[in-house]
C-alpha positions in Angstrom: 0.0 0.0 0.0 1.2 3.5 -0.9 -0.5 6.5 0.6 0.1 10.2 0.7 -1.5 12.2 3.6 -1.3 15.9 2.8 -0.6 18.1 5.8 -3.5 20.2 7.0 -5.9 18.7 4.4 -9.3 20.3 4.4 -12.5 19.2 2.5 -13.5 22.4 0.8 -17.0 21.1 0.2 -17.6 20.5 3.9 -20.0 17.6 3.6 -20.6 14.4 1.7 -23.9 15.9 0.4 -22.1 18.9 -1.1 -19.4 16.6 -2.5 -22.0 14.5 -4.3 -23.6 17.6 -5.8 -20.2 18.8 -7.0 -19.3 15.4 -8.5 -22.5 15.5 -10.6 -21.9 19.0 -11.7 -18.4 18.2 -12.9 -19.5 15.1 -14.8 -22.5 16.7 -16.4 -20.6 19.8 -17.5 -17.5 18.0 -18.7 -19.1 15.4 -21.0 -21.1 18.2 -22.7 -17.9 20.2 -23.2 -16.0 17.2 -24.4 -18.7 16.2 -26.9 -18.9 19.7 -28.3 -15.1 20.0 -28.7 -14.7 16.7 -30.5 -18.1 16.2 -32.1 -18.9 13.0 -30.2 -22.1 11.0 -29.9 -22.7 9.2 -26.6 -23.2 5.4 -27.0 -23.8 2.6 -24.6 -20.9 0.3 -24.0 -20.3 -3.2 -22.6 -18.8 -4.0 -19.2 -17.8 -7.5 -20.3 -16.4 -8.9 -23.6 -15.8 -12.5 -24.7 -12.3 -13.9 -24.1 -10.2 -14.8 -27.1 -11.4 -12.0 -29.3 -8.6 -9.5 -28.7 -11.2 -6.9 -27.8 -10.0 -6.3 -24.2 -7.3 -3.8 -23.4 -4.1 -5.5 -22.4 -2.8 -2.3 -20.7 0.9 -3.1 -20.0 0.4 -6.7 -21.0 0.7 -8.3 -17.6 -2.6 -7.4 -15.9 -5.1 -10.3 -15.7 -8.8 -9.5 -16.3 -11.6 -10.7 -14.1 -13.1 -13.6 -16.0 -16.0 -16.1 -15.7 -17.9 -18.6 -17.8 -21.3 -17.7 -19.2 -23.8 -20.6 -18.5 -26.3 -19.8 -21.3 -23.5 -19.5 -23.9 -22.1 -23.0 -23.4 -19.7 -21.9 -20.8 -17.8 -19.5 -23.0 -15.4 -17.4 -21.1 -16.1 -13.7 -20.6 -14.0 -11.0 -19.0 -14.6 -7.6 -17.4 -13.1 -4.9 -19.6 -9.9 -3.1 -18.7 -10.9 -0.3 -21.1 -12.7 -0.1 -24.4 -9.7 1.0 -26.6 -10.4 -1.6 -29.3 -14.2 -2.1 -28.9 -14.7 1.5 -29.9 -13.2 1.1 -33.3 -15.5 -1.8 -34.0 -18.4 0.4 -33.0 -17.3 3.2 -35.2 -17.2 0.8 -38.2 -20.6 -0.6 -37.3 -22.1 2.9 -37.1 -20.4 4.1 -40.3 -19.1 7.3 -38.6 -17.3 9.7 -41.0 -14.0 11.4 -40.4 -14.2 14.3 -38.0 -16.8 12.8 -35.8 -16.8 10.1 -33.1 -18.3 8.5 -30.0 -17.9 8.5 -26.3 -19.2 6.4 -23.5 -19.2 5.8 -19.7 -16.6 3.0 -19.2 -16.7 1.0 -16.0 -13.8 -1.5 -15.5 -12.2 -3.6 -12.9 -8.4 -3.8 -12.5 -7.9 -6.0 -9.4 -4.1 -5.9 -9.8 -3.8 -2.2 -9.3 -1.6 -1.0 -6.4 -4.1 0.9 -4.3 -3.1 4.4 -3.4 -4.4 8.0 -3.6 -4.9 7.7 -7.4 -5.5 4.0 -8.1 -8.5 1.9 -7.3 -9.6 -1.5 -8.5 -12.7 0.2 -9.9 -12.0 2.4 -13.0 -14.5 4.9 -14.4 -13.7 7.0 -17.4 -15.1 8.7 -20.5 -13.8 6.5 -23.2 -13.9 8.3 -26.6 -12.9 7.6 -30.2 -12.9 9.8 -33.3 -12.5 8.8 -36.9 -9.6 10.4 -38.7 -8.1 10.3 -42.2 -4.6 8.8 -43.0 -3.4 12.4 -43.5 -4.2 13.1 -39.8 -1.7 10.6 -38.6 0.9 13.1 -37.4 2.0 14.9 -34.2 0.4 18.2 -35.1 -3.0 16.6 -35.4 -2.5 14.9 -32.0 -1.6 18.2 -30.4 -4.8 19.8 -31.9 -7.0 17.2 -30.3 -5.1 17.4 -27.0 -5.7 21.2 -27.0 -9.4 20.7 -27.5 -9.6 18.2 -24.6 -7.7 20.7 -22.5 -10.1 23.4 -23.4 -13.0 21.2 -22.3 -11.3 20.8 -18.9 -10.7 24.5 -18.6 -14.3 25.4 -19.5 -15.5 22.9 -16.9 -13.2 24.4 -14.3 -14.5 27.9 -15.0 -18.1 26.8 -14.9 -17.5 24.9 -11.6 -16.2 28.2 -10.1 -19.5 29.9 -10.8 -21.4 27.2 -8.8 -18.7 26.6 -6.2 -16.6 29.8 -5.8 -14.2 28.1 -3.3 -12.6 26.4 -6.4 -10.7 29.2 -7.9 -9.5 28.3 -11.4 -5.8 27.3 -11.4 -5.1 25.8 -14.9 -2.7 27.7 -17.1 -3.9 29.2 -20.4 -2.0 26.7 -22.5 -0.8 23.1 -22.2 2.9 22.4 -22.7 4.0 19.6 -25.0 7.2 17.5 -24.7 8.3 14.2 -26.1 9.3 11.5 -23.6 12.8 11.4 -25.1 13.2 15.1 -24.6 12.0 14.7 -21.1 14.6 12.1 -20.4 17.3 14.3 -22.0 16.1 17.1 -19.7 16.2 15.1 -16.5 18.6 12.2 -17.2 19.1 11.3 -13.5 15.4 11.0 -12.7 13.1 8.1 -13.1 10.0 8.5 -15.3 7.6 9.5 -12.6 10.1 12.0 -11.1 10.5 13.5 -14.6 6.8 13.9 -14.8 6.7 15.6 -11.4 9.5 18.0 -12.4 8.1 19.1 -15.8 4.5 19.4 -14.5 5.6 21.4 -11.4 7.1 23.9 -13.9 4.4 24.1 -16.5 1.2 22.9 -14.5 -0.4 21.3 -17.6 1.7 19.0 -19.8 1.2 16.4 -22.5 4.0 13.9 -22.7 4.3 12.5 -26.3 5.6 9.0 -27.2 4.9 6.4 -24.5 5.6 2.8 -25.3 8.7 2.7 -27.4 12.2 2.3 -25.9 14.1 5.5 -25.3 17.8 6.2 -25.4 18.3 4.5 -22.0 16.7 1.3 -23.5 13.5 1.6 -21.6 10.0 3.0 -22.4 8.8 6.0 -20.4 5.8 3.7 -19.5 4.2 0.6 -20.8 1.6 0.4 -23.6 0.0 -2.5 -25.3 1.0 -3.2 -28.9 -2.4 -3.1 -30.4 -4.2 0.2 -29.8 -2.0 3.3 -29.4 0.6 3.9 -32.2 3.9 4.4 -30.2 6.3 3.3 -32.9 5.6 5.5 -35.9 8.3 8.3 -36.2 7.0 11.8 -35.6 8.8 15.1 -35.3 12.6 14.9 -35.3 12.3 11.2 -36.0 11.1 10.5 -32.4 8.7 7.6 -32.2 5.1 7.8 -31.0 1.8 9.4 -31.9 0.3 9.0 -28.4 0.8 10.3 -24.9 -0.5 11.2 -21.4 -2.1 14.5 -20.2 -0.7 15.5 -16.9 -1.9 18.3 -14.5 0.0 19.6 -11.4 -2.0 18.5 -8.3 -1.3 21.1 -5.6 -3.0 18.9 -2.9 -0.7 16.0 -3.5 2.1 18.0 -4.9 2.8 15.8 -7.8 2.0 15.2 -11.5 -1.5 13.9 -11.9 -2.5 11.9 -15.0 -6.1 12.6 -16.2 -5.9 11.1 -19.7 -4.0 8.6 -21.8 -4.7 8.8 -25.5 -3.3 8.6 -29.0 -3.6 8.1 -32.7 -4.3 4.4 -33.0 -2.3 1.8 -34.9 -2.9 1.3 -38.6 -2.2 -2.1 -40.2 1.6 -1.3 -40.6 2.0 -0.1 -37.0 0.1 -3.0 -35.7 2.3 -5.5 -37.5 5.4 -3.7 -36.4 4.4 -3.4 -32.7 3.2 -7.0 -32.4 6.7 -8.0 -33.8 8.5 -5.7 -31.3 6.6 -7.4 -28.5 6.8 -10.9 -29.8 3.1 -11.1 -30.0 2.6 -12.0 -33.7 0.1 -14.7 -32.7 -2.5 -12.0 -31.9 -2.8 -11.2 -35.6 -5.3 -14.2 -35.7 -7.7 -12.6 -33.1 -11.0 -11.1 -34.3 -10.1 -7.4 -33.7 -6.6 -7.8 -35.2 -7.9 -9.7 -38.3 -10.4 -6.9 -39.0 -7.8 -4.2 -38.6 -5.3 -5.9 -40.8 -8.0 -6.5 -43.5 -8.8 -2.8 -43.7 -12.3 -3.3 -42.2 -11.8 -0.7 -39.3 -11.5 3.1 -39.6 -8.4 5.1 -38.8 -9.0 6.7 -35.4 -7.7 8.7 -32.5 -9.0 8.0 -29.0 -8.4 7.6 -25.3 -9.8 7.6 -21.8 -10.4 10.5 -19.4 -10.7 9.5 -15.8 -14.1 10.5 -14.4 -13.1 10.2 -10.7 -9.6 11.5 -11.5 -11.0 14.7 -13.1 -13.5 15.2 -10.2 -10.7 14.6 -7.7 -8.5 17.2 -9.4 -11.2 19.9 -9.8 -12.7 19.4 -6.3 -9.2 19.5 -4.7 -9.6 16.0 -3.1 -6.6 14.1 -1.6 -7.9 10.5 -2.4 -9.9 9.0 -5.2 -11.9 7.2 -2.6 -13.5 10.6 -1.7 -15.1 10.5 -5.2 -15.9 6.9 -5.9 -17.1 3.9 -3.8 -14.6 1.1 -3.9 -12.6 -1.3 -1.8 -9.8 -0.1 0.4 -7.5 -1.9 3.0 -8.6 -1.3 6.6 -5.3 0.4 7.4 -5.7 2.8 4.5 -9.3 3.7 5.7 -8.0 4.3 9.2 -5.1 6.4 8.1 -7.3 8.5 5.9 -9.9 9.0 8.6 -7.3 10.3 11.0 -6.0 12.7 8.4 -9.5 14.1 7.7 -9.9 12.4 4.4 -13.4 10.8 4.3 -13.5 7.7 2.0 -17.0 6.9 0.7 
């Protein structure tokens, strides 16, 4: 268990009732703003998918999904989603969505192997979104354009929240700062990846780190990414690999970088083959999702997830994600939080 207990922490909303009202306000406002910025239609999404289809998100490739047999389907194995990174591309193809438009959904997942702390829970709730693009959009500048729109949706939500709850004075900077993970390593060569994120986000307050998944000059990736959704291998500006990244905000309550979104331009057929080979996972090319992508049956897309509880936690100045969502926490964590004035729901 890892836990940060901020000194002199104070719940600015005063009560659980006010917190619940503020959570609803943030969620209602943000999804409207996000939909407007990216031209997204809300769709209903599954919580479980069939095993062996390649539809579930492998995350870093080591996390095991919650799985179970379905009695009325002949005992076929199903699994609770980690995210909907690949399912969304199938849905866009099914709906025939044109370039420039997309979908979003409320994604609820279980990740029982998470290390529980202030930011991580076994229960994950996020706005999963996906937008159809053209082959010409597969470049870093288009990625930055979409990131700026998402950041604008967050800023508009922050400003509207201030009108309803004036104790939350807006703190986000006007612009978001972009940096490639290799440039970040070059800038802070003696720091580990999380410490690099803390250093750059402390300085700029809102940062998008590009290129997460490919090995850097030290032989290691900035962070793990599965081979079959984000494109982390295609060369971008200055030949640096990756058309994906993480959106980080400086969290003044926890005094650290705070990831609210992971996103990217998705793999095309060439990138999928390349990344499967790099990971020694060529066998996945025979799975349903991968076959369709390699056969040209799925659209080119950009997409990602934006943490619902994470965004609420940031905007409402909360110290623990358990103040926003109801989940399972170790008894010693609950006790320590209670003593520190952090009420877990």
